[in-house]
C-alpha positions in Angstrom: 81.3 146.9 56.3 78.0 145.9 57.9 77.5 142.5 59.5 75.7 140.5 56.9 75.0 137.6 59.3 71.9 139.4 60.7 68.8 137.8 59.2 70.6 134.8 57.8 69.1 131.4 58.7 69.9 127.8 58.2 67.5 125.1 57.1 66.4 122.6 59.7 68.7 120.0 58.2 71.7 122.4 58.1 71.0 123.4 61.7 70.8 119.8 63.0 73.9 118.8 61.1 75.8 121.8 62.4 74.8 121.1 66.0 75.8 117.5 65.7 79.2 118.5 64.3 79.7 121.1 67.0 78.7 118.7 69.8 81.0 116.0 68.5 83.9 118.4 68.3 83.1 119.8 71.8 83.1 116.3 73.3 86.2 115.2 71.4 88.2 118.2 72.5 87.4 118.6 76.2 90.8 120.1 76.8 89.6 123.3 75.2 86.7 123.8 77.6 87.1 121.5 80.6 84.6 123.3 82.9 81.8 123.8 80.4 78.8 121.7 79.5 77.5 121.1 75.9 73.9 121.2 77.1 74.4 124.9 78.2 76.1 125.8 75.0 73.4 124.2 72.9 70.7 126.0 74.8 72.3 129.3 73.9 72.8 128.3 70.3 69.2 127.2 69.8 68.0 130.7 70.8 70.4 132.5 68.5 69.9 131.5 64.9 72.1 134.3 63.5 75.0 132.9 65.6 74.3 129.4 64.2 74.6 130.9 60.7 77.9 132.5 61.5 79.2 129.2 63.0 78.0 127.4 59.8 80.1 129.9 57.7 83.1 129.2 60.0 82.6 125.5 59.5 82.0 125.8 55.7 85.2 127.7 55.2 87.3 125.1 57.1 87.6 126.8 60.5 86.5 123.9 62.7 85.0 126.2 65.3 84.9 125.1 68.9 84.3 126.6 72.3 87.5 127.8 73.9 86.1 129.6 77.0 83.4 131.6 78.6 83.3 135.4 78.9 81.6 136.1 82.2 81.3 139.8 81.6 79.3 139.3 78.4 77.7 136.0 79.6 78.8 134.4 76.3 80.7 131.3 75.1 83.7 132.0 73.0 83.9 130.1 69.8 87.1 130.2 67.8 88.5 128.6 64.7 90.5 125.6 66.0 91.6 124.1 62.6 95.2 122.9 62.8 96.1 125.3 59.9 94.6 128.6 58.9 91.1 127.9 57.5 91.5 126.7 53.9 88.4 128.5 52.6 89.8 131.9 53.9 93.3 131.9 52.5 94.8 134.1 49.7 93.1 137.2 51.0 94.6 140.6 51.7 94.0 142.3 55.0 91.1 144.7 54.4 88.9 146.4 51.8 91.2 149.4 51.5 94.1 147.2 50.7 92.1 145.3 48.2 91.0 148.5 46.4 94.6 149.9 46.3 96.0 146.7 44.7 96.4 147.4 41.0 97.4 143.9 39.7 96.6 140.3 40.6 93.9 141.3 43.1 92.7 138.6 45.5 89.0 137.8 45.5 88.4 139.2 49.0 89.9 140.6 52.2 90.1 139.1 55.7 88.2 141.9 57.3 85.4 141.9 54.7 85.0 138.1 54.8 84.8 138.2 58.6 82.1 140.9 58.5 80.1 139.0 55.9 80.3 135.9 58.2 79.3 137.8 61.3 82.5 137.1 63.1 85.6 139.1 64.1 89.2 138.5 63.2 91.2 137.5 66.3 93.6 140.0 67.8 97.1 139.2 69.1 96.0 138.5 72.6 93.2 136.2 71.4 95.6 134.4 69.1 98.1 133.8 71.9 95.2 132.5 74.1 94.3 130.0 71.4 97.9 128.9 71.2 98.0 128.2 74.9 95.1 125.8 74.4 96.3 124.2 71.3 99.2 124.9 68.9 97.9 125.9 65.4 99.4 127.4 62.3 102.5 125.3 62.3 102.7 125.5 58.4 100.4 128.4 57.7 99.9 131.9 59.1 96.8 134.0 60.0 96.0 137.7 59.7 95.2 139.3 63.1 93.5 142.6 63.9 96.0 145.3 63.3 96.4 148.5 65.5 95.2 151.6 63.6 98.7 153.3 63.8 100.3 150.4 61.9 97.4 150.1 59.4 97.3 153.8 58.5 101.0 153.4 57.4 100.0 150.5 55.0 100.9 147.6 57.2 99.0 144.7 58.7 100.0 142.0 61.2 99.9 138.2 61.1 100.9 135.3 63.3 102.1 131.7 63.2 103.6 129.1 65.5 107.1 128.0 64.8 110.0 126.7 67.0 107.5 126.3 69.9 106.9 130.1 69.8 104.2 132.4 68.6 105.6 134.9 66.1 103.9 138.2 65.2 105.0 139.6 61.8 104.1 142.5 59.6 103.4 142.7 55.8 101.9 145.2 53.5 98.1 145.0 54.0 97.6 144.4 50.3 99.8 141.2 50.3 98.2 137.8 50.1 99.5 134.2 50.2 98.2 130.7 49.6 99.3 129.8 53.1 97.8 132.8 54.9 94.2 133.2 56.0 92.6 134.4 59.1 91.1 133.0 62.3 87.8 134.2 63.6 86.0 134.3 66.9 82.3 134.6 67.8 80.6 135.2 71.2 77.4 133.2 71.7 
């Protein structure tokens, strides 16, 4: 599915409100990005309105996005959903569009992969999920879909993670399954 974030813009009021929220979160959670400065992040954000729109969507759906690092190769700040539990506005979704189409009864409204594409973000993979857990423990009561290797997906499965017993667990489920306590976490390079 095509990235629908391209061309999306926020009103001046939405933009200012989002930047204030992101700055407050950044300054309150220095442990997530100790060597980074908000002024540098804000400069990049102000020059990338499509990224602001994606961050607005992350915020609107309960992700509480924050900077968790800097990718030197891509010269980009890494934003990730840092909500304590899987974002509430992205739960009860199956894994991808194929799974959604195959489901005959009780279809969910959407899929994790389609929602992420519509928001202009990517679903985190296992390594990225583990990196987030090293910064801050999340999903102690919920779980989150993660990017699934093609070999597993072509057999009908999909992977998800959570944090229990001071450990990150990776599980599998049918890609067409969905639960009220399972959503997905996204990331965005800015």
